[in-house]
C-alpha positions as a Markdown table, in Angstrom:
| # | Residue | x | y | z |
|---|---|---|---|---|
| 1 | Unk | 0.0 | 0.0 | 0.0 |
| 2 | Unk | 1.5 | 3.4 | -1.0 |
| 3 | Unk | 1.6 | 6.2 | 1.4 |
| 4 | Unk | 0.0 | 9.4 | 0.0 |
| 5 | Unk | 0.4 | 13.0 | 1.1 |
| 6 | Unk | -3.2 | 14.1 | 1.2 |
| 7 | Unk | -5.1 | 17.0 | 2.8 |
| 8 | Unk | -8.5 | 15.7 | 4.0 |
| 9 | Unk | -10.4 | 19.0 | 3.9 |
| 10 | Unk | -8.7 | 20.7 | 1.0 |
| 11 | Unk | -11.0 | 22.2 | -1.6 |
| 12 | Unk | -8.4 | 21.9 | -4.3 |
| 13 | Unk | -5.7 | 19.4 | -4.9 |
| 14 | Unk | -2.2 | 20.3 | -6.0 |
| 15 | Unk | 0.0 | 18.3 | -8.3 |
| 16 | Unk | 3.6 | 17.6 | -7.4 |
| 17 | Unk | 4.8 | 19.4 | -10.5 |
| 18 | Unk | 2.9 | 22.5 | -9.6 |
| 19 | Unk | 4.2 | 22.3 | -6.0 |
| 20 | Unk | 7.8 | 22.1 | -7.2 |
| 21 | Unk | 7.3 | 25.1 | -9.6 |
| 22 | Unk | 6.0 | 27.1 | -6.7 |
| 23 | Unk | 8.8 | 26.1 | -4.3 |
| 24 | Unk | 11.5 | 26.8 | -6.9 |
| 25 | Unk | 9.9 | 30.2 | -7.3 |
| 26 | Unk | 10.2 | 30.8 | -3.6 |
| 27 | Unk | 6.5 | 30.5 | -2.8 |
| 28 | Unk | 5.9 | 29.3 | 0.8 |
| 29 | Unk | 9.4 | 27.7 | 0.9 |
| 30 | Unk | 10.9 | 29.1 | 4.1 |
| 31 | Unk | 14.5 | 27.8 | 4.5 |
| 32 | Unk | 15.5 | 26.9 | 8.0 |
| 33 | Unk | 16.8 | 29.9 | 9.9 |
| 34 | Unk | 19.8 | 29.8 | 12.2 |
| 35 | Unk | 19.2 | 30.6 | 15.8 |
| 36 | Unk | 20.3 | 34.1 | 16.7 |
| 37 | Unk | 23.2 | 32.9 | 18.9 |
| 38 | Unk | 24.5 | 30.6 | 16.2 |
| 39 | Unk | 24.3 | 33.3 | 13.5 |
| 40 | Unk | 26.3 | 35.6 | 15.7 |
| 41 | Unk | 28.8 | 32.9 | 16.5 |
| 42 | Unk | 29.4 | 32.1 | 12.9 |
| 43 | Unk | 29.9 | 35.7 | 12.0 |
| 44 | Unk | 32.2 | 36.2 | 15.0 |
| 45 | Unk | 34.4 | 33.2 | 14.2 |
| 46 | Unk | 34.8 | 34.2 | 10.6 |
| 47 | Unk | 36.8 | 37.2 | 11.9 |
| 48 | Unk | 40.5 | 36.4 | 12.0 |
| 49 | Unk | 40.9 | 38.4 | 15.1 |
| 50 | Unk | 38.3 | 36.3 | 17.0 |
| 51 | Unk | 39.6 | 34.4 | 20.1 |
| 52 | Unk | 38.1 | 32.0 | 22.5 |
| 53 | Unk | 37.2 | 34.6 | 25.1 |
| 54 | Unk | 34.9 | 36.1 | 22.5 |
| 55 | Unk | 32.8 | 33.0 | 21.8 |
| 56 | Unk | 32.4 | 31.3 | 25.2 |
| 57 | Unk | 30.0 | 33.9 | 26.7 |
| 58 | Unk | 28.0 | 33.8 | 23.5 |
| 59 | Unk | 27.6 | 30.0 | 23.5 |
| 60 | Unk | 26.6 | 30.0 | 27.2 |
| 61 | Unk | 23.6 | 32.2 | 26.3 |
| 62 | Unk | 21.9 | 29.2 | 24.7 |
| 63 | Unk | 21.5 | 26.2 | 27.1 |
| 64 | Unk | 20.4 | 23.8 | 24.3 |
| 65 | Unk | 23.4 | 24.7 | 22.2 |
| 66 | Unk | 25.7 | 24.3 | 25.2 |
| 67 | Unk | 24.5 | 20.8 | 26.0 |
| 68 | Unk | 24.6 | 19.7 | 22.4 |
| 69 | Unk | 28.1 | 21.1 | 22.0 |
| 70 | Unk | 29.5 | 19.3 | 25.0 |
| 71 | Unk | 28.0 | 16.0 | 24.0 |
| 72 | Unk | 29.5 | 16.2 | 20.5 |
| 73 | Unk | 32.8 | 17.6 | 21.8 |
| 74 | Unk | 33.1 | 14.4 | 23.9 |
| 75 | Unk | 32.2 | 12.1 | 20.9 |
| 76 | Unk | 34.7 | 9.8 | 19.3 |
| 77 | Unk | 35.8 | 12.3 | 16.6 |
| 78 | Unk | 36.5 | 15.2 | 18.9 |
| 79 | Unk | 37.5 | 13.6 | 22.2 |
| 80 | Unk | 41.1 | 14.5 | 23.2 |
| 81 | Unk | 41.3 | 11.8 | 25.8 |
| 82 | Unk | 39.9 | 13.9 | 28.6 |
| 83 | Unk | 36.2 | 14.5 | 29.0 |
| 84 | Unk | 35.3 | 18.2 | 28.7 |
| 85 | Unk | 32.6 | 19.5 | 31.1 |
| 86 | Unk | 32.4 | 23.2 | 30.2 |
| 87 | Unk | 32.2 | 25.4 | 27.1 |
| 88 | Unk | 35.5 | 27.0 | 28.2 |
| 89 | Unk | 37.3 | 23.6 | 28.2 |
| 90 | Unk | 35.7 | 22.6 | 24.9 |
| 91 | Unk | 36.8 | 25.8 | 23.2 |
| 92 | Unk | 40.3 | 25.7 | 24.6 |
| 93 | Unk | 41.0 | 22.0 | 23.7 |
| 94 | Unk | 39.2 | 21.9 | 20.3 |
| 95 | Unk | 39.9 | 25.4 | 18.9 |
| 96 | Unk | 37.7 | 27.8 | 17.2 |
| 97 | Unk | 37.4 | 26.0 | 13.8 |
| 98 | Unk | 36.2 | 22.7 | 15.5 |
| 99 | Unk | 33.7 | 24.7 | 17.6 |
| 100 | Unk | 32.5 | 26.4 | 14.4 |
| 101 | Unk | 31.9 | 23.1 | 12.6 |
| 102 | Unk | 30.2 | 21.5 | 15.6 |
| 103 | Unk | 27.9 | 24.5 | 15.9 |
| 104 | Unk | 26.9 | 24.1 | 12.2 |
| 105 | Unk | 26.4 | 20.3 | 12.8 |
| 106 | Unk | 24.1 | 21.0 | 15.7 |
| 107 | Unk | 22.1 | 23.5 | 13.6 |
| 108 | Unk | 21.7 | 21.0 | 10.8 |
| 109 | Unk | 20.6 | 18.3 | 13.2 |
| 110 | Unk | 18.1 | 20.4 | 15.0 |
| 111 | Unk | 16.9 | 22.8 | 12.3 |
| 112 | Unk | 17.1 | 20.8 | 9.0 |
| 113 | Unk | 17.3 | 17.1 | 9.6 |
| 114 | Unk | 14.1 | 16.9 | 11.6 |
| 115 | Unk | 11.1 | 16.0 | 9.5 |
| 116 | Unk | 8.9 | 13.5 | 11.5 |
| 117 | Unk | 6.8 | 12.5 | 8.5 |
| 118 | Unk | 10.0 | 11.3 | 6.7 |
| 119 | Unk | 12.0 | 10.3 | 9.8 |
| 120 | Unk | 13.7 | 7.2 | 8.4 |
| 121 | Unk | 14.7 | 8.9 | 5.2 |
| 122 | Unk | 16.0 | 12.0 | 7.0 |
| 123 | Unk | 18.0 | 9.9 | 9.4 |
| 124 | Unk | 19.6 | 8.0 | 6.4 |
| 125 | Unk | 20.4 | 11.4 | 4.8 |
| 126 | Unk | 22.0 | 12.7 | 8.0 |
| 127 | Unk | 24.1 | 9.6 | 8.5 |
| 128 | Unk | 25.4 | 9.9 | 4.9 |
| 129 | Unk | 26.1 | 13.6 | 5.4 |
| 130 | Unk | 28.1 | 13.0 | 8.6 |
| 131 | Unk | 30.1 | 10.3 | 7.0 |
| 132 | Unk | 30.7 | 12.4 | 3.9 |
| 133 | Unk | 31.8 | 15.3 | 6.0 |
| 134 | Unk | 34.3 | 13.2 | 7.9 |
| 135 | Unk | 35.8 | 11.6 | 4.7 |
| 136 | Unk | 35.9 | 15.0 | 3.0 |
| 137 | Unk | 38.0 | 16.3 | 5.9 |
| 138 | Unk | 40.4 | 13.3 | 5.6 |
| 139 | Unk | 40.8 | 14.0 | 1.9 |
| 140 | Unk | 41.4 | 17.6 | 2.6 |
| 141 | Unk | 44.2 | 16.8 | 5.0 |
| 142 | Unk | 45.9 | 14.6 | 2.5 |
| 143 | Unk | 45.6 | 17.2 | -0.2 |
| 144 | Unk | 46.5 | 20.1 | 2.1 |
| 145 | Unk | 43.1 | 21.8 | 1.5 |
| 146 | Unk | 40.9 | 23.7 | 3.8 |
| 147 | Unk | 39.7 | 21.1 | 6.3 |
| 148 | Unk | 36.9 | 23.2 | 7.8 |
| 149 | Unk | 35.6 | 24.0 | 4.3 |
| 150 | Unk | 35.7 | 20.4 | 3.3 |
| 151 | Unk | 33.8 | 19.3 | 6.5 |
| 152 | Unk | 31.0 | 21.9 | 5.9 |
| 153 | Unk | 30.8 | 20.9 | 2.2 |
| 154 | Unk | 30.2 | 17.3 | 3.1 |
| 155 | Unk | 27.8 | 18.0 | 6.0 |
| 156 | Unk | 25.7 | 20.3 | 3.9 |
| 157 | Unk | 25.7 | 18.6 | 0.5 |
| 158 | Unk | 22.4 | 16.9 | 1.0 |
| 159 | Unk | 20.5 | 19.4 | 3.2 |
| 160 | Unk | 18.2 | 20.2 | 0.3 |
| 161 | Unk | 16.5 | 16.7 | 0.7 |
| 162 | Unk | 15.0 | 17.3 | 4.1 |
| 163 | Unk | 14.2 | 20.9 | 3.2 |
| 164 | Unk | 12.1 | 19.6 | 0.4 |
| 165 | Unk | 10.5 | 16.8 | 2.5 |
| 166 | Unk | 9.4 | 19.5 | 5.0 |
| 167 | Unk | 8.2 | 21.9 | 2.3 |
| 168 | Unk | 6.1 | 19.3 | 0.5 |
| 169 | Unk | 4.7 | 18.0 | 3.8 |
| 170 | Unk | 3.7 | 21.6 | 4.6 |
| 171 | Unk | 1.9 | 21.9 | 1.2 |
| 172 | Unk | -0.2 | 18.9 | 2.1 |
| 173 | Unk | -1.8 | 21.1 | 4.7 |
| 174 | Unk | -1.8 | 24.4 | 2.7 |
| 175 | Unk | -2.5 | 23.2 | -0.9 |
| 176 | Unk | -3.9 | 19.7 | -0.7 |
| 177 | Unk | -0.8 | 18.2 | -2.3 |
| 178 | Unk | -1.4 | 14.7 | -3.7 |
| 179 | Unk | 1.7 | 12.6 | -4.1 |
| 180 | Unk | 2.9 | 9.2 | -3.2 |
| 181 | Unk | 5.8 | 8.8 | -0.8 |
| 182 | Unk | 7.9 | 7.4 | -3.7 |
| 183 | Unk | 7.1 | 10.4 | -5.8 |
| 184 | Unk | 8.2 | 12.8 | -3.0 |
| 185 | Unk | 11.4 | 10.9 | -2.5 |
| 186 | Unk | 12.2 | 11.0 | -6.2 |
| 187 | Unk | 11.5 | 14.7 | -6.6 |
| 188 | Unk | 13.5 | 15.6 | -3.5 |
| 189 | Unk | 16.4 | 13.6 | -4.9 |
| 190 | Unk | 16.2 | 15.4 | -8.2 |
| 191 | Unk | 16.1 | 18.9 | -6.7 |
| 192 | Unk | 18.1 | 18.6 | -3.5 |
| 193 | Unk | 21.3 | 20.1 | -4.7 |
| 194 | Unk | 19.9 | 23.5 | -5.7 |
| 195 | Unk | 18.0 | 23.9 | -2.4 |
| 196 | Unk | 21.2 | 22.9 | -0.5 |
| 197 | Unk | 23.1 | 25.6 | -2.2 |
| 198 | Unk | 20.4 | 28.1 | -1.4 |
| 199 | Unk | 20.6 | 27.3 | 2.3 |
| 200 | Unk | 24.4 | 27.6 | 2.4 |
| 201 | Unk | 24.2 | 31.1 | 0.9 |
| 202 | Unk | 21.3 | 32.1 | 3.2 |
| 203 | Unk | 23.4 | 31.0 | 6.2 |
| 204 | Unk | 26.3 | 33.0 | 4.8 |
| 205 | Unk | 28.8 | 30.2 | 5.2 |
| 206 | Unk | 30.8 | 30.3 | 2.1 |
| 207 | Unk | 30.3 | 30.8 | -1.6 |
| 208 | Unk | 33.0 | 28.2 | -2.2 |
| 209 | Unk | 31.1 | 25.6 | -0.2 |
| 210 | Unk | 27.9 | 26.5 | -2.1 |
| 211 | Unk | 29.7 | 26.0 | -5.4 |
| 212 | Unk | 31.3 | 22.7 | -4.5 |
| 213 | Unk | 27.8 | 21.4 | -3.4 |
| 214 | Unk | 26.2 | 22.7 | -6.6 |
| 215 | Unk | 28.7 | 20.8 | -8.7 |
| 216 | Unk | 29.0 | 17.6 | -6.5 |
| 217 | Unk | 27.9 | 15.4 | -9.4 |
| 218 | Unk | 30.0 | 17.1 | -12.1 |
| 219 | Unk | 33.1 | 18.5 | -10.3 |
| 220 | Unk | 35.1 | 19.3 | -13.4 |
| 221 | Unk | 32.4 | 21.8 | -14.4 |
| 222 | Unk | 32.8 | 23.9 | -11.3 |
| 223 | Unk | 34.0 | 27.4 | -12.3 |
| 224 | Unk | 36.4 | 28.0 | -9.3 |
| 225 | Unk | 36.1 | 25.0 | -6.9 |
| 226 | Unk | 36.7 | 21.9 | -9.0 |
| 227 | Unk | 39.0 | 20.3 | -6.5 |
| 228 | Unk | 36.6 | 21.0 | -3.6 |
| 229 | Unk | 33.8 | 19.5 | -5.7 |
| 230 | Unk | 35.9 | 16.5 | -6.6 |
| 231 | Unk | 36.8 | 15.9 | -3.0 |
| 232 | Unk | 33.1 | 16.0 | -2.1 |
| 233 | Unk | 32.3 | 13.6 | -4.9 |
| 234 | Unk | 34.9 | 11.1 | -3.7 |
| 235 | Unk | 33.8 | 11.5 | 0.0 |
| 236 | Unk | 30.2 | 10.8 | -1.0 |
| 237 | Unk | 31.2 | 7.5 | -2.5 |
| 238 | Unk | 33.4 | 6.6 | 0.5 |
| 239 | Unk | 30.4 | 7.3 | 2.7 |
| 240 | Unk | 28.2 | 5.1 | 0.6 |
| 241 | Unk | 30.7 | 2.3 | 1.0 |
| 242 | Unk | 30.7 | 2.2 | 4.8 |
| 243 | Unk | 27.0 | 2.9 | 5.2 |
| 244 | Unk | 25.9 | 0.3 | 2.5 |
| 245 | Unk | 28.2 | -2.7 | 3.0 |
| 246 | Unk | 26.2 | -4.8 | 0.6 |
| 247 | Unk | 26.8 | -2.4 | -2.3 |
| 248 | Unk | 28.9 | -3.7 | -5.1 |
| 249 | Unk | 32.5 | -2.4 | -4.5 |
| 250 | Unk | 34.4 | -0.7 | -7.3 |
| 251 | Unk | 36.8 | -3.1 | -9.1 |
| 252 | Unk | 40.5 | -2.7 | -8.2 |
| 253 | Unk | 41.3 | -2.0 | -11.8 |
| 254 | Unk | 38.6 | 0.8 | -11.9 |
| 255 | Unk | 39.8 | 3.4 | -9.4 |
| 256 | Unk | 37.5 | 6.3 | -8.5 |
| 257 | Unk | 37.9 | 9.0 | -11.3 |
| 258 | Unk | 38.3 | 11.7 | -8.7 |
| 259 | Unk | 41.6 | 10.2 | -7.4 |
| 260 | Unk | 43.3 | 11.3 | -10.6 |
| 261 | Unk | 41.7 | 14.7 | -10.5 |
| 262 | Unk | 42.9 | 15.2 | -6.9 |
| 263 | Unk | 46.3 | 13.6 | -7.5 |
| 264 | Unk | 45.8 | 11.2 | -4.6 |
| 265 | Unk | 48.2 | 8.2 | -4.7 |
| 266 | Unk | 47.1 | 4.7 | -3.9 |
| 267 | Unk | 48.9 | 4.7 | -0.5 |
| 268 | Unk | 47.2 | 8.0 | 0.4 |
| 269 | Unk | 43.8 | 6.6 | -0.6 |
| 270 | Unk | 44.5 | 3.5 | 1.5 |
| 271 | Unk | 45.3 | 5.7 | 4.5 |
| 272 | Unk | 42.0 | 7.6 | 4.1 |
| 273 | Unk | 40.1 | 4.3 | 3.9 |
| 274 | Unk | 41.7 | 3.1 | 7.2 |
| 275 | Unk | 39.6 | 5.7 | 9.0 |
| 276 | Unk | 36.4 | 4.0 | 7.9 |
| 277 | Unk | 35.6 | 2.2 | 11.1 |
| 278 | Unk | 36.3 | 5.2 | 13.3 |
| 279 | Unk | 34.1 | 7.4 | 11.0 |
| 280 | Unk | 31.3 | 4.9 | 11.2 |
| 281 | Unk | 31.5 | 4.7 | 15.0 |
| 282 | Unk | 31.4 | 8.5 | 15.2 |
| 283 | Unk | 28.4 | 8.7 | 12.8 |
| 284 | Unk | 26.4 | 6.2 | 14.9 |
| 285 | Unk | 27.4 | 8.0 | 18.2 |
| 286 | Unk | 26.3 | 11.4 | 16.8 |
| 287 | Unk | 22.9 | 10.5 | 15.4 |
């Protein structure tokens, strides 16, 4: 039996094609907004003169942000061997860049990847985004690229999917949208990239991150960030590999095409892959 998005009392029924035309035109498609404290924090940490003493009081203003930050700061990926119990400790031990990426992660989890009607699909998307972010960061370290930029690119590459899930669920109530779950999943997959790029720009994170996300499926077409897009493309495939162990692996004589683009040698690629178990453990502990 197919699940159908349907408004019981709607006078008119809206088709999925019309809904997408409206959403692409900006009609009733409100992108998730960053909490005020988070927006201030991201703006503050983008300043080269920012220091730890500037951000700690700001984080403490938001109790929910504080509790989430401490939990993630003590997770496998960020744990330094000693449990942190205060924002001051977390900021001092992790540094501003790690605090910044954790704050964006928290915002994604609480503001974007939270659509009850599509819970299992949103969870799957978030797991893939976390794994992609972690692999993208490992690739960036090998290639001596910007690791924070790589992490954000991986984390945000699929945020358009849950945004569309929520927008289409909302149109069930407002416009009597008629669409099967399978149809919603398909259209969200087809249009997720453009909506992801819109969110990145709205959050004022980085035009480079937005471009890499925009060209994630065709990295060599990226005007200025081909290497970043190639890194994301490779990271996405690595994430698929650890999250879908039954998937058919790439043959040894068919290396990933982005390895050549990124000039990553076999031994470097093997070193990246060695982090797979640790990344999977971190993903599962963060969900």
